[in-house]
VOFINU-114284 format. One line per 8 residues: their letters; for each residue x, y, z of N, C-alpha, C. Coordinates in Angstrom, 2 decimals. Atoms other than C-alpha are relative to their C-alpha. Example, Ala and Ser with C-alpha at 12.3 -4.5 7.8 and 13.67 -1.06 7.14 Angstrom:
BEGIN
as = 0.89/-1.19/0.00/12.30/-4.50/7.80/0.90/1.20/0.00  -0.82/-1.19/-0.06/13.67/-1.06/7.14/-0.77/1.09/0.73
REM end
This chain:
BEGIN
mnltvakl = -1.26/-0.40/-0.62/-18.35/-5.77/-15.14/1.17/-0.42/-0.89  -1.21/0.30/0.75/-15.01/-5.60/-16.94/0.66/-1.25/0.56  -0.58/1.27/-0.45/-13.42/-9.07/-16.83/1.32/0.21/0.75  -1.26/-0.29/-0.67/-10.08/-7.56/-15.82/-0.25/0.42/1.45  0.33/-0.45/-1.35/-11.68/-5.85/-12.82/-0.53/-1.16/0.84  0.54/1.16/-0.72/-13.58/-9.01/-11.86/1.12/-0.94/0.43  -1.14/0.86/-0.33/-10.36/-11.02/-11.99/0.81/0.58/1.15  -0.75/-0.67/-1.06/-8.61/-8.45/-9.80/-0.71/-0.15/1.34
kiemlfaa = 0.77/0.15/-1.24/-11.41/-8.61/-7.21/0.12/-1.42/0.55  -0.12/1.39/-0.44/-11.22/-12.40/-7.10/1.39/-0.26/0.58  -1.36/0.16/-0.50/-7.44/-12.27/-6.67/0.15/0.61/1.39  -0.09/-0.65/-1.31/-7.79/-9.82/-3.77/-0.70/-0.83/1.07  0.76/0.80/-0.95/-10.42/-11.98/-2.09/0.77/-1.25/0.40  -0.72/1.25/-0.30/-8.41/-15.19/-2.38/1.32/0.28/0.72  -1.25/-0.34/-0.68/-5.19/-13.47/-1.31/-0.26/0.28/1.47  0.31/-0.33/-1.39/-6.79/-12.06/1.84/-0.42/-1.24/0.78
lgiiilgf = 0.44/1.21/-0.68/-8.55/-15.31/2.72/1.14/-0.99/0.18  -1.13/0.93/-0.09/-5.43/-17.31/1.98/0.94/0.36/1.13  -0.88/-0.45/-1.09/-3.30/-15.21/4.33/-0.62/-0.31/1.35  0.68/0.19/-1.29/-5.88/-15.40/7.11/-0.11/-1.48/0.36  0.19/1.43/-0.28/-6.63/-19.13/6.81/1.34/-0.68/0.27  -1.32/0.63/-0.19/-2.99/-20.16/6.43/0.63/0.45/1.31  -0.57/-0.50/-1.24/-1.92/-17.93/9.30/-0.60/-0.63/1.23  0.66/0.62/-1.15/-4.51/-19.26/11.70/0.31/-1.49/0.08
avayavvg = -0.33/1.43/0.00/-3.74/-22.83/10.64/1.37/-0.24/0.62  -1.34/0.13/-0.58/-0.05/-22.36/11.47/-0.04/0.26/1.49  0.08/-0.35/-1.43/-0.86/-20.69/14.79/-0.69/-1.11/0.79  0.74/1.05/-0.70/-3.38/-23.39/15.74/0.84/-1.27/0.15  -0.83/1.21/-0.05/-0.99/-26.21/14.88/1.10/0.12/1.05  -1.11/-0.18/-0.93/1.87/-24.76/16.91/-0.50/0.10/1.43  0.54/-0.15/-1.36/-0.18/-23.66/19.92/-0.59/-1.31/0.48  0.59/1.28/-0.38/-2.06/-26.94/19.90/1.05/-1.03/0.37
yffgytva = -1.07/0.96/-0.28/1.17/-28.93/19.86/0.58/0.19/1.39  -0.65/-0.27/-1.29/2.61/-27.22/22.91/-0.98/0.09/1.17  0.90/-0.28/-1.12/-0.48/-26.37/24.95/-1.32/-0.78/-0.06  1.23/0.77/0.13/-3.22/-28.67/23.68/-0.97/0.65/-0.96  0.87/-0.55/1.04/-5.69/-28.28/20.85/-1.33/0.52/0.54  1.26/-0.49/-0.56/-8.66/-27.69/23.14/0.13/1.44/0.50  -0.18/-1.37/-0.50/-7.16/-24.53/24.61/0.61/0.93/-1.05  -0.64/-0.82/1.04/-5.52/-23.34/21.38/-0.85/1.17/-0.46
pslitgll = 0.81/-1.15/0.46/-8.50/-21.23/20.18/0.00/1.16/0.99  0.05/-1.08/-0.98/-8.69/-19.28/23.44/1.35/0.70/0.11  -1.31/-0.62/-0.08/-4.92/-18.72/23.58/0.28/0.88/-1.22  -0.21/-0.78/1.22/-4.80/-17.56/19.98/-0.86/1.26/0.00  0.89/-1.16/-0.07/-7.80/-15.29/20.50/0.55/1.06/0.95  -0.57/-0.95/-0.95/-6.17/-13.71/23.55/1.19/0.75/-0.58  -1.17/-0.64/0.60/-2.92/-13.06/21.70/-0.42/0.93/-1.15  0.49/-0.83/1.11/-4.85/-11.72/18.70/-0.58/1.31/0.53
ifvaffni = 0.55/-1.21/-0.61/-6.72/-9.26/20.94/1.12/0.93/0.46  -1.16/-0.77/-0.45/-3.39/-8.15/22.40/0.63/0.74/-1.19  -0.62/-0.61/1.18/-1.94/-7.52/18.93/-0.92/1.05/-0.61  0.96/-0.91/0.61/-5.12/-5.88/17.61/-0.12/1.30/0.79  0.15/-1.19/-0.84/-5.29/-3.48/20.55/1.01/1.07/-0.40  -1.03/-0.97/0.33/-1.99/-1.81/19.70/-0.14/0.49/-1.44  0.20/-0.43/1.39/-2.75/-1.78/15.96/-1.15/0.99/-0.12  1.16/-0.90/0.04/-6.11/-0.13/16.56/0.37/1.37/0.57
iqwlfgpy = -0.44/-1.28/-0.57/-4.55/2.53/18.80/0.83/0.77/-1.02  -0.83/-0.64/1.01/-1.98/3.24/16.09/-0.86/0.53/-1.15  0.90/-0.41/1.09/-4.75/3.41/13.46/-0.80/1.23/0.40  0.86/-1.09/-0.44/-6.93/5.76/15.52/0.75/1.33/0.04  -0.74/-1.24/-0.20/-4.21/8.30/16.27/1.10/0.21/-1.04  -1.04/-0.09/1.02/-1.91/7.62/13.31/-0.06/1.25/-0.87  0.06/-1.19/0.87/-3.23/10.50/11.14/0.67/1.24/0.61  -0.64/-1.15/-0.63/-2.01/13.05/13.69/1.52/-0.12/-0.07
linamyka = -1.44/0.24/0.12/1.45/11.47/13.65/0.46/0.22/-1.43  -0.34/-0.19/1.42/1.44/11.43/9.84/0.08/1.48/-0.32  -0.02/-1.44/0.26/0.58/15.13/9.74/1.26/0.65/0.56  -1.21/-0.57/-0.59/3.46/15.89/12.06/1.24/-0.39/-0.79  -1.17/0.48/0.74/5.94/13.76/10.11/0.12/0.70/-1.36  -0.01/-0.59/1.35/4.93/15.26/6.75/-0.18/1.52/0.02  0.20/-1.46/-0.12/4.49/18.82/8.07/-1.19/0.44/-0.83  1.19/-0.22/0.82/1.01/18.76/6.60/-0.84/1.15/0.55
tevtpddp = 0.84/-1.15/-0.34/-1.11/21.91/6.59/-1.33/-0.15/-0.70  1.33/0.15/0.60/-4.86/21.79/6.03/-0.29/1.16/-0.95  0.40/-0.99/1.01/-6.18/23.61/2.96/-1.49/0.26/0.14  1.41/-0.38/-0.09/-9.46/25.49/3.22/-0.47/0.57/-1.34  0.51/-0.49/1.29/-11.75/26.53/0.35/0.36/1.45/-0.30  -0.30/-1.41/0.21/-10.88/30.21/0.88/1.50/0.28/-0.08  -1.44/-0.19/0.14/-7.12/29.63/0.60/0.27/0.66/-1.35  -0.19/-0.72/1.27/-5.94/32.16/-2.04/0.86/-0.73/-1.02
hygwlvdv = -0.89/0.70/0.92/-3.36/29.80/-3.53/-0.47/-1.43/-0.33  0.31/1.41/0.21/-4.68/26.25/-3.08/-1.45/-0.35/0.30  1.41/0.28/-0.25/-8.40/26.63/-2.40/-0.63/-0.84/-1.10  0.53/0.77/1.12/-9.05/25.17/-5.85/0.17/-1.50/0.21  -0.26/1.42/-0.24/-7.60/21.87/-4.60/-1.15/-0.64/0.78  1.15/0.51/-0.75/-10.50/21.47/-2.16/-1.16/-0.29/-0.94  1.08/0.21/0.97/-12.94/21.84/-5.06/0.26/-1.25/-0.84  -0.35/1.19/0.79/-11.08/19.18/-7.05/-0.24/-1.26/0.82
vkevaqan = 0.22/1.15/-0.87/-11.10/16.78/-4.10/-1.48/-0.26/0.19  1.45/0.14/-0.17/-14.80/17.45/-3.57/-0.64/-0.64/-1.23  0.54/0.57/1.25/-15.54/16.66/-7.23/0.30/-1.49/-0.11  -0.38/1.41/0.09/-13.62/13.38/-7.14/-0.72/-0.81/1.09  0.69/0.69/-1.09/-15.17/12.45/-3.78/-1.45/-0.26/-0.36  1.39/0.18/0.41/-18.68/12.97/-5.14/-0.13/-1.10/-1.04  0.02/1.05/1.02/-17.87/10.75/-8.12/0.18/-1.38/0.62  -0.23/1.27/-0.69/-16.86/8.05/-5.61/-1.03/-0.26/1.09
glstpkvy = 1.03/0.19/-1.03/-19.91/8.47/-3.38/0.51/0.22/1.40  -0.60/-0.26/-1.30/-17.79/9.82/-0.53/-0.26/1.43/0.43  -0.02/-1.37/-0.50/-18.08/12.85/1.70/1.40/0.56/-0.23  -1.29/-0.61/0.33/-15.28/15.31/1.01/0.96/-0.13/1.18  -0.98/0.11/-1.09/-12.20/14.42/3.07/0.72/1.33/0.22  -0.85/-1.17/-0.25/-10.01/17.05/4.69/1.19/-0.05/-0.95  -1.08/-0.08/0.98/-7.33/18.24/2.30/1.22/0.64/0.66  -1.24/-0.49/-0.58/-3.71/18.73/3.33/1.07/0.11/-1.08
ianvsfpn = -1.20/-0.08/0.83/-0.53/19.86/1.62/1.18/-0.32/0.91  -1.14/0.45/-0.79/2.59/18.11/2.89/1.26/0.72/-0.45  -1.21/-0.77/0.30/5.77/20.16/3.09/1.22/-0.91/0.07  -1.15/0.88/0.12/8.27/17.49/2.05/0.57/0.15/-1.39  -0.76/-0.30/1.22/10.78/17.35/-0.79/-0.23/-0.98/-1.14  0.19/0.98/1.06/9.44/14.44/-2.85/-1.48/-0.02/-0.43  1.38/0.00/0.50/6.34/14.05/-5.04/-0.78/-1.22/0.49  0.80/1.11/-0.52/3.62/11.97/-3.43/-1.40/0.51/0.32
afaygspi = 1.35/-0.29/-0.48/-0.04/11.83/-2.52/-0.45/-1.24/0.75  0.45/1.15/-0.77/-1.74/9.62/0.03/-1.30/0.31/0.72  1.25/-0.10/-0.74/-5.09/9.00/1.67/0.15/-0.73/1.32  -0.12/0.60/-1.32/-5.42/8.20/5.34/-1.18/0.47/0.84  1.08/-0.42/-0.87/-7.73/8.68/8.30/-0.37/-1.06/1.01  0.49/0.90/-1.04/-9.52/7.08/11.21/-1.33/0.55/0.50  1.27/-0.52/-0.55/-12.86/7.37/13.04/0.18/1.25/0.84  -0.25/-1.18/-0.83/-11.27/9.96/15.33/0.43/1.19/-0.86
agkrvait = -0.57/-1.09/0.81/-9.33/12.00/12.75/-0.83/0.33/-1.23  0.76/-0.20/1.22/-11.79/11.61/9.88/0.81/-0.37/-1.24  -0.68/0.32/1.25/-10.93/10.96/6.23/0.85/1.18/-0.44  -0.94/-1.03/0.41/-7.95/12.86/4.87/0.71/-0.41/-1.29  -0.84/0.24/1.16/-5.99/13.21/1.66/1.06/1.09/-0.02  -1.10/-0.95/0.00/-2.59/14.87/1.34/0.76/-0.07/-1.32  -0.81/-0.11/1.20/-0.55/16.06/-1.63/1.24/0.81/0.36  -1.23/-0.73/-0.31/3.06/17.18/-1.43/0.19/1.16/-0.98
ypllrmln = -0.25/-1.16/0.85/4.27/20.49/-2.84/0.64/-0.38/-1.33  -0.58/0.36/1.31/6.50/18.87/-5.51/-1.02/-0.59/-0.97  1.00/0.59/0.89/3.54/16.90/-6.86/-0.90/1.09/-0.57  0.83/-1.10/0.49/1.43/20.05/-7.10/0.73/0.81/-1.07  -0.79/-0.80/0.93/4.25/21.73/-8.95/0.17/-0.68/-1.35  -0.34/0.69/1.25/4.84/19.04/-11.57/-1.21/-0.49/-0.80  1.18/0.52/0.70/1.29/17.89/-12.42/-0.99/1.11/-0.32  1.07/-0.94/0.29/-1.49/19.78/-14.14/-1.28/-0.43/0.73
kdeikavl = 1.21/0.22/-0.77/-5.01/19.92/-12.75/-0.65/-1.35/-0.32  0.62/1.28/0.39/-6.32/16.92/-14.72/0.80/-1.19/0.52  -0.84/1.08/-0.52/-3.36/14.77/-13.69/-0.15/-0.13/1.51  0.24/0.02/-1.45/-3.86/15.76/-10.05/-1.34/-0.67/0.29  1.33/0.60/-0.20/-7.52/14.79/-10.38/0.08/-1.52/-0.16  -0.15/1.45/0.20/-6.51/11.34/-11.70/0.70/-0.64/1.19  -0.69/0.50/-1.19/-4.09/10.87/-8.80/-0.95/-0.06/1.19  0.99/-0.02/-1.08/-6.86/11.85/-6.39/-1.03/-1.12/-0.18
ghelghlr = 0.89/1.13/0.24/-9.09/9.26/-8.06/0.58/-1.30/0.53  -0.70/1.16/-0.58/-6.49/6.67/-7.06/-0.05/0.05/1.52  -0.08/-0.11/-1.46/-6.10/7.98/-3.51/-1.36/-0.14/0.67  1.34/0.14/-0.58/-9.81/8.32/-2.83/-0.56/-1.40/-0.21  0.35/1.40/0.16/-10.16/4.81/-4.19/0.40/-0.80/1.24  -0.42/0.68/-1.24/-8.20/3.70/-1.11/-1.02/0.22/1.11  1.01/-0.29/-1.02/-10.76/5.43/1.10/-1.29/-0.74/-0.31  1.24/0.66/0.41/-13.67/4.04/-0.88/0.05/-1.50/0.26
hrdvevlm = -0.15/1.46/-0.16/-12.32/0.47/-0.70/0.43/-0.39/1.41  -0.42/0.24/-1.39/-11.31/0.83/2.98/1.30/-0.80/0.06  -1.26/0.75/0.08/-7.80/-0.30/2.16/0.79/0.04/1.30  -0.73/-0.07/-1.27/-6.33/0.94/5.44/-0.52/-1.05/0.96  0.59/0.97/-0.92/-8.77/-1.19/7.42/0.25/-1.43/-0.45  -0.20/1.36/0.52/-8.42/-4.23/5.15/1.43/-0.46/0.26  -1.41/0.38/-0.16/-4.63/-4.22/5.23/0.40/-0.07/1.47  -0.28/0.10/-1.43/-4.58/-3.57/8.96/-0.50/-1.32/0.55
avglipal = 0.56/1.26/-0.48/-6.84/-6.57/9.56/0.85/-1.18/-0.46  -0.81/1.10/0.52/-4.81/-8.88/7.30/1.40/0.05/0.61  -1.32/-0.15/-0.60/-1.59/-7.47/8.76/0.10/-0.52/1.42  -0.03/0.59/-1.33/-2.62/-8.87/12.14/0.58/-1.41/-0.02  -0.45/1.39/0.08/-1.67/-12.34/10.89/1.51/-0.11/0.20  -1.43/0.09/-0.27/2.11/-11.83/10.58/0.37/0.52/1.39  -0.26/-0.50/-1.36/1.99/-9.81/13.82/-0.32/-1.07/1.04  0.37/1.09/-0.90/0.19/-12.70/15.54/1.09/-1.07/0.02
lywlgysl = -1.03/1.03/0.08/2.78/-15.19/14.31/1.32/0.48/0.61  -1.23/-0.55/-0.58/5.62/-12.88/15.33/-0.04/-0.10/1.52  0.07/0.00/-1.46/4.42/-12.51/18.90/-0.11/-1.42/0.57  0.04/1.40/-0.42/3.64/-16.20/19.13/1.40/-0.60/-0.03  -1.37/0.48/0.09/7.14/-17.01/17.94/0.89/0.61/1.07  -0.77/-0.69/-1.03/8.64/-14.42/20.27/-0.25/-0.61/1.38  0.36/0.58/-1.30/6.75/-15.88/23.24/0.57/-1.41/0.15  -0.53/1.35/-0.07/7.76/-19.45/22.40/1.52/0.00/0.15
mwggifsg = -1.46/-0.04/-0.07/11.39/-18.51/21.90/0.46/0.31/1.43  -0.41/-0.34/-1.36/11.71/-16.83/25.28/-0.54/-0.98/1.03  0.51/1.04/-0.89/9.46/-19.42/26.90/0.91/-1.21/0.00  -0.91/1.12/0.09/11.84/-22.07/25.63/1.31/0.25/0.71  -1.26/-0.33/-0.65/14.87/-20.23/26.93/-0.09/-0.18/1.51  0.15/0.07/-1.46/13.48/-20.11/30.46/-0.74/-1.24/0.47  0.75/1.21/-0.36/11.74/-23.49/30.35/0.96/-1.13/0.36  -0.80/1.18/-0.37/13.09/-26.59/32.04/-0.77/-1.27/-0.18
gegrdngg = 0.89/1.16/0.15/10.34/-28.95/30.92/0.60/-1.10/-0.83  -0.45/1.17/0.75/10.71/-32.35/29.28/-1.01/-0.31/-1.11  0.92/0.48/1.03/9.13/-34.12/26.28/-0.36/1.10/-0.97  0.42/-0.96/1.01/7.05/-32.01/23.98/0.13/1.43/0.49  -0.18/-1.34/-0.55/7.51/-29.06/26.35/1.48/0.33/0.19  -1.44/-0.23/-0.13/11.28/-29.32/26.13/0.35/1.41/-0.47  -0.33/-1.39/0.31/12.76/-25.83/26.17/0.68/0.18/-1.33  -0.70/-0.11/1.27/15.02/-26.46/23.20/-0.94/-0.06/-1.18
immlfgii = 0.97/0.12/1.09/12.14/-27.56/20.97/-0.88/1.25/-0.08  0.84/-1.20/-0.02/10.00/-24.65/22.09/0.74/1.20/-0.58  -0.80/-1.11/0.51/12.81/-22.18/21.38/0.17/-0.12/-1.51  -0.18/0.22/1.43/13.39/-23.75/17.96/-1.27/0.38/-0.77  1.27/-0.34/0.65/9.70/-23.48/17.05/-0.22/1.51/0.02  0.15/-1.45/-0.09/9.74/-19.89/18.26/0.80/0.71/-1.07  -0.85/-0.61/1.02/12.63/-19.00/15.97/-0.57/-0.24/-1.39  0.61/0.32/1.30/10.94/-20.77/13.05/-1.20/0.89/-0.25
llavsylf = 1.18/-0.85/0.17/7.73/-18.84/13.67/0.37/1.45/-0.27  -0.46/-1.35/0.29/9.64/-15.57/13.71/0.35/0.13/-1.49  -0.34/0.00/1.42/10.98/-16.48/10.27/-1.26/-0.07/-0.86  1.25/0.14/0.75/7.52/-17.52/9.09/-0.77/1.32/-0.01  0.70/-1.29/-0.04/6.05/-14.19/10.25/0.61/0.98/-0.99  -0.68/-0.85/0.98/8.66/-12.45/8.11/-0.44/-0.39/-1.42  0.44/0.44/1.32/7.68/-14.57/5.09/-1.44/0.43/-0.28  1.39/-0.44/0.18/4.01/-13.69/5.66/-0.07/1.47/-0.42
qflvlfln = 0.00/-1.40/0.42/4.95/-10.05/5.17/0.03/0.12/-1.52  -0.03/-0.03/1.46/5.63/-10.87/1.52/-1.40/-0.28/-0.57  1.38/0.24/0.42/2.07/-12.21/1.23/-0.83/1.27/0.17  0.71/-1.26/-0.22/0.78/-8.96/2.71/0.41/1.03/-1.05  -0.44/-0.89/1.08/2.91/-7.02/0.21/-0.71/-0.32/-1.30  0.73/0.41/1.20/1.30/-9.04/-2.57/-1.43/0.53/0.02  1.36/-0.53/-0.13/-2.16/-8.12/-1.29/0.01/1.52/-0.15  -0.09/-1.46/0.11/-1.06/-4.49/-0.99/0.13/0.43/-1.46
rlreayad = -0.14/-0.34/1.42/0.01/-4.48/-4.64/-1.33/-0.14/-0.73  1.32/0.16/0.61/-3.42/-5.78/-5.61/-0.91/1.16/0.35  0.83/-1.12/-0.42/-5.11/-3.04/-3.58/0.42/1.29/-0.73  -0.47/-1.16/0.75/-2.91/-0.43/-5.28/-0.49/-0.05/-1.45  0.51/0.16/1.36/-3.88/-1.82/-8.67/-1.50/0.33/-0.05  1.44/-0.27/-0.08/-7.55/-1.65/-7.61/-0.26/1.50/0.13  0.13/-1.45/-0.11/-7.06/2.02/-6.68/0.23/0.66/-1.37  -0.18/-0.50/1.36/-5.70/2.64/-10.19/-1.27/-0.19/-0.82
vnsvltvp = 1.25/0.29/0.71/-8.82/1.00/-11.59/-1.08/1.02/0.40  0.99/-0.95/-0.48/-10.93/3.30/-9.43/0.14/1.35/-0.70  -0.23/-1.27/0.68/-9.32/6.36/-10.99/-0.49/-0.05/-1.45  0.42/0.16/1.39/-9.94/5.03/-14.50/-1.52/0.06/-0.13  1.45/0.14/0.10/-13.61/4.34/-13.77/-0.79/1.18/0.54  0.76/-1.09/-0.64/-14.53/7.46/-11.79/0.45/1.40/-0.41  -0.51/-1.31/0.38/-12.42/10.30/-13.21/0.00/0.12/-1.53  -0.04/-0.18/1.46/-12.97/11.65/-16.76/1.44/0.04/-0.51
ngainler = -1.36/0.11/0.55/-9.91/10.78/-18.84/1.02/-0.42/1.05  -0.87/0.42/-1.09/-8.50/9.19/-15.71/1.13/-0.87/-0.46  -1.03/0.94/0.44/-6.56/6.55/-17.62/1.24/0.73/-0.50  -1.16/-0.66/0.60/-4.33/8.80/-19.72/0.66/0.95/0.99  -0.58/-0.95/-0.94/-3.89/11.38/-16.97/0.72/-0.70/1.16  -0.71/0.76/-1.03/-2.95/8.77/-14.38/1.30/-0.57/-0.56  -1.23/0.47/0.65/-0.45/7.28/-16.83/1.05/1.10/-0.04  -0.93/-1.12/0.10/1.11/10.70/-17.38/0.52/0.40/1.38
alakitla = -0.43/-0.33/-1.35/1.21/11.36/-13.65/1.07/-0.99/0.48  -0.97/1.02/-0.40/3.02/8.05/-13.01/1.34/0.22/-0.71  -1.23/-0.22/0.76/5.53/8.82/-15.77/0.75/1.23/0.50  -0.64/-1.23/-0.49/6.18/12.35/-14.50/0.65/-0.21/1.36  -0.56/0.26/-1.33/6.70/11.18/-10.93/1.28/-0.83/-0.13  -1.18/0.85/0.19/9.13/8.49/-12.11/1.17/0.80/-0.56  -1.07/-0.78/0.61/11.12/10.89/-14.28/0.48/1.10/0.92  -0.39/-1.06/-0.93/11.14/13.52/-11.55/1.02/-0.49/1.01
vdpsaldk = -0.91/0.53/-1.03/12.86/11.29/-9.01/1.09/-0.89/-0.59  -0.99/0.86/0.65/14.76/9.12/-11.51/0.20/0.46/-1.44  -0.19/-0.53/1.36/15.94/11.17/-14.52/0.59/-1.01/-0.97  -0.62/0.99/0.88/17.77/8.10/-15.86/-0.98/-1.10/-0.41  0.98/1.06/0.28/14.53/6.07/-16.21/-0.03/-0.35/-1.48  0.04/0.28/1.43/14.45/6.45/-19.99/1.32/-0.61/-0.47  -1.30/0.55/0.40/18.18/5.75/-20.30/0.08/-1.49/0.29  -0.04/1.43/-0.33/17.71/2.41/-18.57/-0.73/-0.81/-1.05
yrkknqiv = 0.73/0.72/1.05/15.13/1.41/-21.14/0.76/0.03/-1.32  -0.78/-0.11/1.23/17.41/2.61/-23.91/1.35/-0.70/0.12  -1.23/0.76/-0.24/20.24/0.49/-22.39/1.24/0.88/0.01  -1.16/-0.88/-0.06/22.48/3.53/-22.01/0.52/0.17/1.43  -0.40/-0.25/-1.39/22.55/3.71/-18.24/-0.80/-0.91/0.91  0.67/0.94/-0.89/21.76/1.06/-15.66/-0.03/0.48/1.46  -0.02/-0.52/-1.36/22.19/3.28/-12.60/-1.38/0.49/0.39  1.31/-0.43/-0.48/19.01/3.77/-10.59/0.21/1.21/0.90
smlfftgv = -0.28/-1.21/-0.77/19.34/7.36/-9.46/-0.96/0.17/1.16  0.95/-0.12/-1.08/16.25/7.01/-7.26/0.60/-0.49/1.32  -0.60/0.53/-1.21/18.40/5.07/-4.81/0.94/1.02/0.64  -0.88/-1.04/-0.51/20.57/8.17/-4.41/-0.72/1.33/-0.15  0.88/-1.13/0.19/17.77/10.69/-4.25/0.60/1.28/0.56  -0.54/-1.28/-0.46/19.06/14.26/-4.08/-0.96/1.15/-0.27  0.93/-1.07/0.30/16.17/16.30/-5.45/-0.98/-0.41/-1.07  1.04/0.28/0.97/13.26/16.54/-7.84/0.29/0.75/-1.28
nydipdtd = -0.17/-0.61/1.30/13.62/17.20/-11.54/-1.35/0.44/-0.54  1.29/-0.51/0.45/10.77/19.46/-12.63/-0.04/0.26/-1.50  -0.08/-0.30/1.42/11.97/20.05/-16.18/-0.12/-1.29/-0.80  0.27/1.28/0.65/10.36/17.03/-17.82/-0.70/0.25/-1.34  0.63/-0.20/1.31/9.70/17.24/-21.58/-1.17/-0.98/-0.21  1.15/0.85/0.29/6.35/15.86/-22.75/0.41/-1.21/-0.83  -0.45/1.12/0.83/8.22/13.71/-25.27/0.57/-1.13/0.87  -0.54/1.02/-0.90/10.01/11.93/-22.41/-1.14/-0.73/0.73
vdslieyw = 1.16/0.62/-0.65/6.69/11.33/-20.64/-0.65/-1.01/-0.93  0.64/0.89/0.98/5.18/9.84/-23.79/0.87/-1.22/-0.29  -0.91/1.11/0.30/8.27/7.73/-24.48/0.01/-1.02/1.13  -0.02/0.92/-1.13/8.33/6.26/-20.97/-1.28/-0.81/0.06  1.28/0.72/0.01/4.65/5.38/-21.15/0.00/-1.07/-1.09  -0.04/0.96/1.10/5.26/3.68/-24.49/0.89/-1.19/0.35  -0.85/1.11/-0.45/8.12/1.62/-23.01/-0.77/-0.89/0.97  0.77/0.77/-0.99/5.92/0.57/-20.09/-1.11/-0.79/-0.69
rnekvpwy = 1.14/0.62/0.69/3.06/-0.23/-22.44/0.40/-1.33/-0.66  -0.45/1.19/0.74/5.16/-2.84/-24.25/0.98/-0.86/0.77  -1.00/0.73/-0.78/7.42/-4.08/-21.46/-0.54/-1.35/0.49  0.31/1.30/-0.58/7.40/-7.75/-20.46/0.59/-0.04/1.41  -0.46/-0.12/-1.38/7.59/-7.65/-16.69/0.04/-1.38/0.65  -0.07/1.29/-0.69/8.86/-10.76/-14.85/-0.78/0.06/1.32  0.86/0.05/-1.17/6.75/-11.89/-11.90/0.70/0.52/1.26  -0.75/-0.37/-1.20/9.53/-11.12/-9.40/0.43/1.47/0.01
adffsdhp = -0.51/-1.37/0.14/10.13/-7.52/-10.57/-0.42/0.89/1.17  0.49/-0.84/-1.09/8.03/-6.00/-7.77/-0.21/-0.80/1.28  0.21/0.92/-1.13/8.33/-8.83/-5.23/0.20/0.69/1.35  -0.31/-0.67/-1.27/9.79/-6.55/-2.54/-0.71/1.34/0.14  0.64/-1.32/0.01/7.55/-3.58/-3.33/-1.45/-0.09/0.46  1.42/-0.05/-0.37/4.18/-2.52/-1.95/-0.86/0.57/-1.12  0.72/-0.46/1.19/3.24/-1.10/-5.38/0.36/-0.89/-1.19  -0.35/0.78/1.20/3.04/-2.94/-8.69/1.06/0.73/-0.83
hpakriql = -0.94/-0.59/0.94/5.77/-2.38/-11.26/-0.76/0.99/-0.88  0.72/-0.99/0.81/4.89/0.77/-13.26/-0.53/-0.54/-1.31  0.47/0.56/1.26/4.63/-1.22/-16.49/-1.28/-0.82/0.22  1.22/0.75/-0.31/2.07/-3.53/-14.86/-1.17/0.95/0.22  1.06/-0.96/-0.27/0.12/-0.49/-13.71/-0.54/0.60/-1.31  0.42/-0.58/1.28/0.08/1.07/-17.17/-0.81/-1.01/-0.81  0.70/1.01/0.80/-0.97/-2.18/-18.84/-1.37/-0.33/0.58  1.30/0.22/-0.61/-3.78/-2.74/-16.32/-0.92/1.18/-0.28
iekvagyr = 0.80/-1.18/0.26/-4.99/0.84/-16.71/-0.57/-0.04/-1.41  0.46/-0.01/1.39/-5.19/0.42/-20.47/-0.98/-1.12/-0.29  0.99/1.08/0.15/-7.02/-2.90/-20.21/-1.36/0.45/0.51  1.26/-0.46/-0.59/-9.65/-1.40/-17.93/-0.63/1.10/-0.84  0.50/-1.10/0.81/-9.96/1.68/-20.12/-0.41/-0.44/-1.40  0.38/0.50/1.32/-10.40/-0.51/-23.21/0.96/0.36/-1.09  -1.00/-0.36/1.01/-7.21/0.61/-24.93/0.72/-1.20/-0.55  -0.75/1.18/0.42/-5.83/-2.93/-25.21/-0.96/-1.13/-0.37
REM end
């Protein structure tokens, strides 16, 4: 196994376990302090079941809501314009040992692709019209290698399970805060202390979201690796796809690297630029390839910084 891939797997494992263990430790300490350590496990389990119930309902029926939000239309093999996309998805799915997911085209104005699904809705993958317009077939295949990697690695389920921890802490904090407001008890059950702990836990649940974001970035990186390892020429085509998407929504991306323009036009998104010269794509990839990215560059993002993605792709592909 590639050492880079092995390291990534270990980081994902420790990140997930760290979030879960630390979260339960905080919950057990707080619940035990106010209600007793013997009853803490049962109280935490009850609250966890409450939180999980709503998350599972959202997961089961979420794909139908996503289709409605993205105005997604299913593509069939006999579609005269996009039937070829089903064949491409089928090819990538077979390379990943997956049954072919349902294929959708999303009628939205920005370039994107995403995988989703549930036991009720089945596995699905969607591509937006702008992405179909700007990428060639090989680049689309590389993007699908990334998206089907999410299905193969069960990222939706993993992140939903880990995401229960900040939700658990939030509801525990919320309950303590309001319990403190309406409490008239004394000593360790004093309403003021309970309310204070509740507010602190609400803040802690917010901080845990950054840990979940970190895990999400690792899962996204792992999906990139999946494309490199399962799609022919996946590395270079995924790099080009990332560069094209960036330049499409942020035409000033190259200018920022050239120190001519520091304005991030993506923050004022007005449309998609489809006229992207190949030289600009190659230049942006070259900048990313050599960029020194500070650790905090993607701290607030659920995806790694593009330069980190390019450098990881090239390590896995053996280019570095």
